[in-house]
mmCIF file of the N, C-alpha and C atoms, coordinates in Angstrom:
data_MODEL
# 
_entry.id   MODEL 
# 
loop_
_atom_site.group_PDB 
_atom_site.id 
_atom_site.type_symbol 
_atom_site.label_atom_id 
_atom_site.label_alt_id 
_atom_site.label_comp_id 
_atom_site.label_asym_id 
_atom_site.label_entity_id 
_atom_site.label_seq_id 
_atom_site.pdbx_PDB_ins_code 
_atom_site.Cartn_x 
_atom_site.Cartn_y 
_atom_site.Cartn_z 
_atom_site.occupancy 
_atom_site.B_iso_or_equiv 
_atom_site.pdbx_formal_charge 
_atom_site.auth_seq_id 
_atom_site.auth_comp_id 
_atom_site.auth_asym_id 
_atom_site.auth_atom_id 
_atom_site.pdbx_PDB_model_num 
ATOM 1   N N  . MET A 1 1  ? -12.529 -23.146 -18.650 1.00 0.00 ? 1  MET A N  1 
ATOM 2   C CA . MET A 1 1  ? -12.077 -22.728 -17.329 1.00 0.00 ? 1  MET A CA 1 
ATOM 3   C C  . MET A 1 1  ? -12.437 -21.259 -17.133 1.00 0.00 ? 1  MET A C  1 
ATOM 4   N N  . ALA A 1 2  ? -13.080 -20.947 -16.000 1.00 0.00 ? 2  ALA A N  1 
ATOM 5   C CA . ALA A 1 2  ? -13.489 -19.531 -15.734 1.00 0.00 ? 2  ALA A CA 1 
ATOM 6   C C  . ALA A 1 2  ? -12.316 -18.689 -15.314 1.00 0.00 ? 2  ALA A C  1 
ATOM 7   N N  . GLU A 1 3  ? -12.368 -17.474 -15.746 1.00 0.00 ? 3  GLU A N  1 
ATOM 8   C CA . GLU A 1 3  ? -11.326 -16.517 -15.392 1.00 0.00 ? 3  GLU A CA 1 
ATOM 9   C C  . GLU A 1 3  ? -11.592 -15.910 -14.003 1.00 0.00 ? 3  GLU A C  1 
ATOM 10  N N  . LYS A 1 4  ? -10.572 -15.678 -13.236 1.00 0.00 ? 4  LYS A N  1 
ATOM 11  C CA . LYS A 1 4  ? -10.704 -15.051 -11.928 1.00 0.00 ? 4  LYS A CA 1 
ATOM 12  C C  . LYS A 1 4  ? -10.744 -13.497 -12.163 1.00 0.00 ? 4  LYS A C  1 
ATOM 13  N N  . LYS A 1 5  ? -11.610 -12.851 -11.459 1.00 0.00 ? 5  LYS A N  1 
ATOM 14  C CA . LYS A 1 5  ? -11.658 -11.389 -11.487 1.00 0.00 ? 5  LYS A CA 1 
ATOM 15  C C  . LYS A 1 5  ? -10.639 -10.818 -10.549 1.00 0.00 ? 5  LYS A C  1 
ATOM 16  N N  . SER A 1 6  ? -9.773  -9.952  -11.042 1.00 0.00 ? 6  SER A N  1 
ATOM 17  C CA . SER A 1 6  ? -8.761  -9.325  -10.209 1.00 0.00 ? 6  SER A CA 1 
ATOM 18  C C  . SER A 1 6  ? -9.366  -8.189  -9.386  1.00 0.00 ? 6  SER A C  1 
ATOM 19  N N  . THR A 1 7  ? -8.929  -8.093  -8.158  1.00 0.00 ? 7  THR A N  1 
ATOM 20  C CA . THR A 1 7  ? -9.408  -6.999  -7.265  1.00 0.00 ? 7  THR A CA 1 
ATOM 21  C C  . THR A 1 7  ? -8.451  -5.832  -7.277  1.00 0.00 ? 7  THR A C  1 
ATOM 22  N N  . THR A 1 8  ? -7.395  -5.916  -8.080  1.00 0.00 ? 8  THR A N  1 
ATOM 23  C CA . THR A 1 8  ? -6.435  -4.820  -8.184  1.00 0.00 ? 8  THR A CA 1 
ATOM 24  C C  . THR A 1 8  ? -6.239  -4.465  -9.653  1.00 0.00 ? 8  THR A C  1 
ATOM 25  N N  . LYS A 1 9  ? -5.730  -3.256  -9.856  1.00 0.00 ? 9  LYS A N  1 
ATOM 26  C CA . LYS A 1 9  ? -5.367  -2.833  -11.215 1.00 0.00 ? 9  LYS A CA 1 
ATOM 27  C C  . LYS A 1 9  ? -3.847  -2.734  -11.278 1.00 0.00 ? 9  LYS A C  1 
ATOM 28  N N  . ASN A 1 10 ? -3.307  -3.184  -12.420 1.00 0.00 ? 10 ASN A N  1 
ATOM 29  C CA . ASN A 1 10 ? -1.852  -3.147  -12.596 1.00 0.00 ? 10 ASN A CA 1 
ATOM 30  C C  . ASN A 1 10 ? -1.549  -2.030  -13.530 1.00 0.00 ? 10 ASN A C  1 
ATOM 31  N N  . PHE A 1 11 ? -0.390  -1.346  -13.265 1.00 0.00 ? 11 PHE A N  1 
ATOM 32  C CA . PHE A 1 11 ? 0.074   -0.269  -14.168 1.00 0.00 ? 11 PHE A CA 1 
ATOM 33  C C  . PHE A 1 11 ? 1.580   -0.136  -13.943 1.00 0.00 ? 11 PHE A C  1 
ATOM 34  N N  . ILE A 1 12 ? 2.196   0.489   -14.903 1.00 0.00 ? 12 ILE A N  1 
ATOM 35  C CA . ILE A 1 12 ? 3.653   0.735   -14.815 1.00 0.00 ? 12 ILE A CA 1 
ATOM 36  C C  . ILE A 1 12 ? 3.893   2.051   -14.096 1.00 0.00 ? 12 ILE A C  1 
ATOM 37  N N  . LEU A 1 13 ? 4.848   2.033   -13.194 1.00 0.00 ? 13 LEU A N  1 
ATOM 38  C CA . LEU A 1 13 ? 5.194   3.208   -12.422 1.00 0.00 ? 13 LEU A CA 1 
ATOM 39  C C  . LEU A 1 13 ? 6.694   3.443   -12.600 1.00 0.00 ? 13 LEU A C  1 
ATOM 40  N N  . ARG A 1 14 ? 7.032   4.626   -13.061 1.00 0.00 ? 14 ARG A N  1 
ATOM 41  C CA . ARG A 1 14 ? 8.416   4.945   -13.289 1.00 0.00 ? 14 ARG A CA 1 
ATOM 42  C C  . ARG A 1 14 ? 8.921   5.828   -12.127 1.00 0.00 ? 14 ARG A C  1 
ATOM 43  N N  . LEU A 1 15 ? 9.977   5.359   -11.485 1.00 0.00 ? 15 LEU A N  1 
ATOM 44  C CA . LEU A 1 15 ? 10.586  6.092   -10.362 1.00 0.00 ? 15 LEU A CA 1 
ATOM 45  C C  . LEU A 1 15 ? 12.060  6.247   -10.636 1.00 0.00 ? 15 LEU A C  1 
ATOM 46  N N  . ASP A 1 16 ? 12.618  7.373   -10.145 1.00 0.00 ? 16 ASP A N  1 
ATOM 47  C CA . ASP A 1 16 ? 14.050  7.563   -10.344 1.00 0.00 ? 16 ASP A CA 1 
ATOM 48  C C  . ASP A 1 16 ? 14.768  6.611   -9.353  1.00 0.00 ? 16 ASP A C  1 
ATOM 49  N N  . PRO A 1 17 ? 15.950  6.250   -9.633  1.00 0.00 ? 17 PRO A N  1 
ATOM 50  C CA . PRO A 1 17 ? 16.720  5.261   -8.831  1.00 0.00 ? 17 PRO A CA 1 
ATOM 51  C C  . PRO A 1 17 ? 16.860  5.662   -7.360  1.00 0.00 ? 17 PRO A C  1 
ATOM 52  N N  . VAL A 1 18 ? 17.050  6.932   -7.064  1.00 0.00 ? 18 VAL A N  1 
ATOM 53  C CA . VAL A 1 18 ? 17.223  7.365   -5.692  1.00 0.00 ? 18 VAL A CA 1 
ATOM 54  C C  . VAL A 1 18 ? 15.917  7.164   -4.890  1.00 0.00 ? 18 VAL A C  1 
ATOM 55  N N  . MET A 1 19 ? 14.764  7.478   -5.481  1.00 0.00 ? 19 MET A N  1 
ATOM 56  C CA . MET A 1 19 ? 13.494  7.294   -4.842  1.00 0.00 ? 19 MET A CA 1 
ATOM 57  C C  . MET A 1 19 ? 13.204  5.799   -4.631  1.00 0.00 ? 19 MET A C  1 
ATOM 58  N N  . MET A 1 20 ? 13.520  4.986   -5.678  1.00 0.00 ? 20 MET A N  1 
ATOM 59  C CA . MET A 1 20 ? 13.253  3.560   -5.572  1.00 0.00 ? 20 MET A CA 1 
ATOM 60  C C  . MET A 1 20 ? 14.128  2.953   -4.460  1.00 0.00 ? 20 MET A C  1 
ATOM 61  N N  . ASP A 1 21 ? 15.389  3.365   -4.436  1.00 0.00 ? 21 ASP A N  1 
ATOM 62  C CA . ASP A 1 21 ? 16.266  2.860   -3.320  1.00 0.00 ? 21 ASP A CA 1 
ATOM 63  C C  . ASP A 1 21 ? 15.713  3.181   -1.948  1.00 0.00 ? 21 ASP A C  1 
ATOM 64  N N  . ALA A 1 22 ? 15.217  4.407   -1.802  1.00 0.00 ? 22 ALA A N  1 
ATOM 65  C CA . ALA A 1 22 ? 14.661  4.838   -0.504  1.00 0.00 ? 22 ALA A CA 1 
ATOM 66  C C  . ALA A 1 22 ? 13.395  4.047   -0.121  1.00 0.00 ? 22 ALA A C  1 
ATOM 67  N N  . ILE A 1 23 ? 12.551  3.784   -1.127  1.00 0.00 ? 23 ILE A N  1 
ATOM 68  C CA . ILE A 1 23 ? 11.326  3.015   -0.846  1.00 0.00 ? 23 ILE A CA 1 
ATOM 69  C C  . ILE A 1 23 ? 11.657  1.576   -0.518  1.00 0.00 ? 23 ILE A C  1 
ATOM 70  N N  . GLU A 1 24 ? 12.668  0.996   -1.223  1.00 0.00 ? 24 GLU A N  1 
ATOM 71  C CA . GLU A 1 24 ? 13.056  -0.409  -0.945  1.00 0.00 ? 24 GLU A CA 1 
ATOM 72  C C  . GLU A 1 24 ? 13.628  -0.520  0.484   1.00 0.00 ? 24 GLU A C  1 
ATOM 73  N N  . ALA A 1 25 ? 14.431  0.484   0.864   1.00 0.00 ? 25 ALA A N  1 
ATOM 74  C CA . ALA A 1 25 ? 15.015  0.432   2.215   1.00 0.00 ? 25 ALA A CA 1 
ATOM 75  C C  . ALA A 1 25 ? 13.913  0.579   3.287   1.00 0.00 ? 25 ALA A C  1 
ATOM 76  N N  . TRP A 1 26 ? 12.972  1.490   3.048   1.00 0.00 ? 26 TRP A N  1 
ATOM 77  C CA . TRP A 1 26 ? 11.871  1.715   3.990   1.00 0.00 ? 26 TRP A CA 1 
ATOM 78  C C  . TRP A 1 26 ? 11.038  0.442   4.078   1.00 0.00 ? 26 TRP A C  1 
ATOM 79  N N  . ALA A 1 27 ? 10.759  -0.198  2.968   1.00 0.00 ? 27 ALA A N  1 
ATOM 80  C CA . ALA A 1 27 ? 9.949   -1.429  2.947   1.00 0.00 ? 27 ALA A CA 1 
ATOM 81  C C  . ALA A 1 27 ? 10.681  -2.513  3.780   1.00 0.00 ? 27 ALA A C  1 
ATOM 82  N N  . ALA A 1 28 ? 11.972  -2.637  3.584   1.00 0.00 ? 28 ALA A N  1 
ATOM 83  C CA . ALA A 1 28 ? 12.745  -3.639  4.286   1.00 0.00 ? 28 ALA A CA 1 
ATOM 84  C C  . ALA A 1 28 ? 12.676  -3.353  5.819   1.00 0.00 ? 28 ALA A C  1 
ATOM 85  N N  . ASP A 1 29 ? 12.807  -2.136  6.185   1.00 0.00 ? 29 ASP A N  1 
ATOM 86  C CA . ASP A 1 29 ? 12.768  -1.745  7.579   1.00 0.00 ? 29 ASP A CA 1 
ATOM 87  C C  . ASP A 1 29 ? 11.436  -2.107  8.208   1.00 0.00 ? 29 ASP A C  1 
ATOM 88  N N  . GLU A 1 30 ? 10.326  -2.135  7.448   1.00 0.00 ? 30 GLU A N  1 
ATOM 89  C CA . GLU A 1 30 ? 9.006   -2.401  7.966   1.00 0.00 ? 30 GLU A CA 1 
ATOM 90  C C  . GLU A 1 30 ? 8.522   -3.787  7.586   1.00 0.00 ? 30 GLU A C  1 
ATOM 91  N N  . PHE A 1 31 ? 9.405   -4.633  7.078   1.00 0.00 ? 31 PHE A N  1 
ATOM 92  C CA . PHE A 1 31 ? 9.114   -6.004  6.695   1.00 0.00 ? 31 PHE A CA 1 
ATOM 93  C C  . PHE A 1 31 ? 7.972   -6.098  5.695   1.00 0.00 ? 31 PHE A C  1 
ATOM 94  N N  . ARG A 1 32 ? 7.952   -5.207  4.700   1.00 0.00 ? 32 ARG A N  1 
ATOM 95  C CA . ARG A 1 32 ? 6.967   -5.190  3.652   1.00 0.00 ? 32 ARG A CA 1 
ATOM 96  C C  . ARG A 1 32 ? 7.702   -5.427  2.317   1.00 0.00 ? 32 ARG A C  1 
ATOM 97  N N  . SER A 1 33 ? 6.929   -5.833  1.327   1.00 0.00 ? 33 SER A N  1 
ATOM 98  C CA . SER A 1 33 ? 7.460   -5.853  -0.054  1.00 0.00 ? 33 SER A CA 1 
ATOM 99  C C  . SER A 1 33 ? 7.517   -4.394  -0.549  1.00 0.00 ? 33 SER A C  1 
ATOM 100 N N  . THR A 1 34 ? 8.252   -4.169  -1.604  1.00 0.00 ? 34 THR A N  1 
ATOM 101 C CA . THR A 1 34 ? 8.346   -2.831  -2.162  1.00 0.00 ? 34 THR A CA 1 
ATOM 102 C C  . THR A 1 34 ? 6.957   -2.432  -2.654  1.00 0.00 ? 34 THR A C  1 
ATOM 103 N N  . ASN A 1 35 ? 6.245   -3.354  -3.301  1.00 0.00 ? 35 ASN A N  1 
ATOM 104 C CA . ASN A 1 35 ? 4.865   -3.040  -3.765  1.00 0.00 ? 35 ASN A CA 1 
ATOM 105 C C  . ASN A 1 35 ? 3.959   -2.718  -2.605  1.00 0.00 ? 35 ASN A C  1 
ATOM 106 N N  . GLY A 1 36 ? 4.053   -3.492  -1.532  1.00 0.00 ? 36 GLY A N  1 
ATOM 107 C CA . GLY A 1 36 ? 3.227   -3.261  -0.347  1.00 0.00 ? 36 GLY A CA 1 
ATOM 108 C C  . GLY A 1 36 ? 3.533   -1.901  0.281   1.00 0.00 ? 36 GLY A C  1 
ATOM 109 N N  . GLN A 1 37 ? 4.797   -1.539  0.284   1.00 0.00 ? 37 GLN A N  1 
ATOM 110 C CA . GLN A 1 37 ? 5.177   -0.258  0.835   1.00 0.00 ? 37 GLN A CA 1 
ATOM 111 C C  . GLN A 1 37 ? 4.612   0.900   0.020   1.00 0.00 ? 37 GLN A C  1 
ATOM 112 N N  . ILE A 1 38 ? 4.687   0.776   -1.306  1.00 0.00 ? 38 ILE A N  1 
ATOM 113 C CA . ILE A 1 38 ? 4.101   1.852   -2.189  1.00 0.00 ? 38 ILE A CA 1 
ATOM 114 C C  . ILE A 1 38 ? 2.611   1.918   -1.997  1.00 0.00 ? 38 ILE A C  1 
ATOM 115 N N  . GLN A 1 39 ? 1.931   0.793   -1.866  1.00 0.00 ? 39 GLN A N  1 
ATOM 116 C CA . GLN A 1 39 ? 0.524   0.802   -1.612  1.00 0.00 ? 39 GLN A CA 1 
ATOM 117 C C  . GLN A 1 39 ? 0.166   1.470   -0.276  1.00 0.00 ? 39 GLN A C  1 
ATOM 118 N N  . TRP A 1 40 ? 0.968   1.182   0.753   1.00 0.00 ? 40 TRP A N  1 
ATOM 119 C CA . TRP A 1 40 ? 0.733   1.796   2.094   1.00 0.00 ? 40 TRP A CA 1 
ATOM 120 C C  . TRP A 1 40 ? 0.977   3.282   2.030   1.00 0.00 ? 40 TRP A C  1 
ATOM 121 N N  . ILE A 1 41 ? 2.037   3.743   1.375   1.00 0.00 ? 41 ILE A N  1 
ATOM 122 C CA . ILE A 1 41 ? 2.305   5.178   1.241   1.00 0.00 ? 41 ILE A CA 1 
ATOM 123 C C  . ILE A 1 41 ? 1.206   5.905   0.547   1.00 0.00 ? 41 ILE A C  1 
ATOM 124 N N  . LEU A 1 42 ? 0.703   5.297   -0.520  1.00 0.00 ? 42 LEU A N  1 
ATOM 125 C CA . LEU A 1 42 ? -0.413  5.897   -1.247  1.00 0.00 ? 42 LEU A CA 1 
ATOM 126 C C  . LEU A 1 42 ? -1.680  5.937   -0.434  1.00 0.00 ? 42 LEU A C  1 
ATOM 127 N N  . ALA A 1 43 ? -1.993  4.866   0.264   1.00 0.00 ? 43 ALA A N  1 
ATOM 128 C CA . ALA A 1 43 ? -3.202  4.795   1.104   1.00 0.00 ? 43 ALA A CA 1 
ATOM 129 C C  . ALA A 1 43 ? -3.150  5.869   2.208   1.00 0.00 ? 43 ALA A C  1 
ATOM 130 N N  . GLU A 1 44 ? -1.951  5.972   2.872   1.00 0.00 ? 44 GLU A N  1 
ATOM 131 C CA . GLU A 1 44 ? -1.817  7.018   3.906   1.00 0.00 ? 44 GLU A CA 1 
ATOM 132 C C  . GLU A 1 44 ? -1.996  8.430   3.379   1.00 0.00 ? 44 GLU A C  1 
ATOM 133 N N  . ALA A 1 45 ? -1.407  8.678   2.183   1.00 0.00 ? 45 ALA A N  1 
ATOM 134 C CA . ALA A 1 45 ? -1.510  9.995   1.565   1.00 0.00 ? 45 ALA A CA 1 
ATOM 135 C C  . ALA A 1 45 ? -2.955  10.298  1.230   1.00 0.00 ? 45 ALA A C  1 
ATOM 136 N N  . LEU A 1 46 ? -3.686  9.315   0.701   1.00 0.00 ? 46 LEU A N  1 
ATOM 137 C CA . LEU A 1 46 ? -5.073  9.518   0.351   1.00 0.00 ? 46 LEU A CA 1 
ATOM 138 C C  . LEU A 1 46 ? -5.934  9.774   1.574   1.00 0.00 ? 46 LEU A C  1 
ATOM 139 N N  . LYS A 1 47 ? -5.698  9.060   2.657   1.00 0.00 ? 47 LYS A N  1 
ATOM 140 C CA . LYS A 1 47 ? -6.466  9.277   3.895   1.00 0.00 ? 47 LYS A CA 1 
ATOM 141 C C  . LYS A 1 47 ? -6.166  10.688  4.447   1.00 0.00 ? 47 LYS A C  1 
ATOM 142 N N  . LYS A 1 48 ? -4.912  11.048  4.437   1.00 0.00 ? 48 LYS A N  1 
ATOM 143 C CA . LYS A 1 48 ? -4.509  12.367  4.974   1.00 0.00 ? 48 LYS A CA 1 
ATOM 144 C C  . LYS A 1 48 ? -5.127  13.498  4.164   1.00 0.00 ? 48 LYS A C  1 
ATOM 145 N N  . ALA A 1 49 ? -5.276  13.328  2.878   1.00 0.00 ? 49 ALA A N  1 
ATOM 146 C CA . ALA A 1 49 ? -5.871  14.324  1.994   1.00 0.00 ? 49 ALA A CA 1 
ATOM 147 C C  . ALA A 1 49 ? -7.380  14.285  2.011   1.00 0.00 ? 49 ALA A C  1 
ATOM 148 N N  . GLY A 1 50 ? -7.980  13.291  2.710   1.00 0.00 ? 50 GLY A N  1 
ATOM 149 C CA . GLY A 1 50 ? -9.409  13.181  2.769   1.00 0.00 ? 50 GLY A CA 1 
ATOM 150 C C  . GLY A 1 50 ? -10.030 12.589  1.489   1.00 0.00 ? 50 GLY A C  1 
ATOM 151 N N  . ARG A 1 51 ? -9.222  11.904  0.733   1.00 0.00 ? 51 ARG A N  1 
ATOM 152 C CA . ARG A 1 51 ? -9.639  11.347  -0.534  1.00 0.00 ? 51 ARG A CA 1 
ATOM 153 C C  . ARG A 1 51 ? -10.079 9.871   -0.402  1.00 0.00 ? 51 ARG A C  1 
ATOM 154 N N  . MET A 1 52 ? -9.805  9.251   0.756   1.00 0.00 ? 52 MET A N  1 
ATOM 155 C CA . MET A 1 52 ? -10.186 7.878   0.947   1.00 0.00 ? 52 MET A CA 1 
ATOM 156 C C  . MET A 1 52 ? -10.578 7.712   2.422   1.00 0.00 ? 52 MET A C  1 
ATOM 157 N N  . LYS A 1 53 ? -11.664 6.997   2.634   1.00 0.00 ? 53 LYS A N  1 
ATOM 158 C CA . LYS A 1 53 ? -12.137 6.770   4.003   1.00 0.00 ? 53 LYS A CA 1 
ATOM 159 C C  . LYS A 1 53 ? -11.114 5.890   4.747   1.00 0.00 ? 53 LYS A C  1 
ATOM 160 N N  . LYS A 1 54 ? -11.008 6.151   6.032   1.00 0.00 ? 54 LYS A N  1 
ATOM 161 C CA . LYS A 1 54 ? -10.150 5.300   6.897   1.00 0.00 ? 54 LYS A CA 1 
ATOM 162 C C  . LYS A 1 54 ? -10.843 3.980   7.101   1.00 0.00 ? 54 LYS A C  1 
ATOM 163 N N  . ALA A 1 55 ? -10.065 2.920   7.147   1.00 0.00 ? 55 ALA A N  1 
ATOM 164 C CA . ALA A 1 55 ? -10.590 1.559   7.354   1.00 0.00 ? 55 ALA A CA 1 
ATOM 165 C C  . ALA A 1 55 ? -11.091 1.489   8.787   1.00 0.00 ? 55 ALA A C  1 
ATOM 166 N N  . LYS A 1 56 ? -12.215 0.849   8.977   1.00 0.00 ? 56 LYS A N  1 
ATOM 167 C CA . LYS A 1 56 ? -12.771 0.604   10.314  1.00 0.00 ? 56 LYS A CA 1 
ATOM 168 C C  . LYS A 1 56 ? -11.974 -0.531  10.975  1.00 0.00 ? 56 LYS A C  1 
ATOM 169 N N  . THR A 1 57 ? -11.727 -0.326  12.268  1.00 0.00 ? 57 THR A N  1 
ATOM 170 C CA . THR A 1 57 ? -11.042 -1.378  13.025  1.00 0.00 ? 57 THR A CA 1 
ATOM 171 C C  . THR A 1 57 ? -12.020 -2.033  14.010  1.00 0.00 ? 57 THR A C  1 
ATOM 172 N N  . LYS A 1 58 ? -11.796 -3.314  14.240  1.00 0.00 ? 58 LYS A N  1 
ATOM 173 C CA . LYS A 1 58 ? -12.651 -4.013  15.214  1.00 0.00 ? 58 LYS A CA 1 
ATOM 174 C C  . LYS A 1 58 ? -12.243 -3.655  16.623  1.00 0.00 ? 58 LYS A C  1 
ATOM 175 N N  . LYS A 1 59 ? -13.178 -3.422  17.477  1.00 0.00 ? 59 LYS A N  1 
ATOM 176 C CA . LYS A 1 59 ? -12.894 -3.128  18.839  1.00 0.00 ? 59 LYS A CA 1 
ATOM 177 C C  . LYS A 1 59 ? -12.941 -4.423  19.665  1.00 0.00 ? 59 LYS A C  1 
ATOM 178 N N  . SER A 1 60 ? -11.977 -4.537  20.578  1.00 0.00 ? 60 SER A N  1 
ATOM 179 C CA . SER A 1 60 ? -11.906 -5.727  21.421  1.00 0.00 ? 60 SER A CA 1 
ATOM 180 C C  . SER A 1 60 ? -12.914 -5.607  22.517  1.00 0.00 ? 60 SER A C  1 
ATOM 181 N N  . ASP A 1 61 ? -13.574 -6.739  22.893  1.00 0.00 ? 61 ASP A N  1 
ATOM 182 C CA . ASP A 1 61 ? -14.582 -6.675  23.967  1.00 0.00 ? 61 ASP A CA 1 
ATOM 183 C C  . ASP A 1 61 ? -13.947 -7.014  25.292  1.00 0.00 ? 61 ASP A C  1 
ATOM 184 N N  . GLY A 1 62 ? -12.596 -7.262  25.305  1.00 0.00 ? 62 GLY A N  1 
ATOM 185 C CA . GLY A 1 62 ? -11.915 -7.469  26.572  1.00 0.00 ? 62 GLY A CA 1 
ATOM 186 C C  . GLY A 1 62 ? -11.864 -8.913  27.017  1.00 0.00 ? 62 GLY A C  1 
ATOM 187 N N  . ASN A 1 63 ? -12.343 -9.843  26.204  1.00 0.00 ? 63 ASN A N  1 
ATOM 188 C CA . ASN A 1 63 ? -12.336 -11.286 26.590  1.00 0.00 ? 63 ASN A CA 1 
ATOM 189 C C  . ASN A 1 63 ? -10.999 -11.921 26.199  1.00 0.00 ? 63 ASN A C  1 
# 
C-alpha cells in the first residue's frame, strides 16, 4: 500500500494555560478549531510582516 504524502508538518507547541484558553475562546467565537485558529493567526502575522505572500482571490464577473 502506498503512503500518502502529507502537505503539512506536525510539531509540538507549548502554550501557557492562559494563552491557550484565549485562543480556544477566540476559535469558538469564529467557528474554527483551535488548530485552525492558530494557523490563521500565524498566517496573518506572516502576511503582515511581509514574510508570506497574500493568497490571490477570485474576482466575480457579476453573473
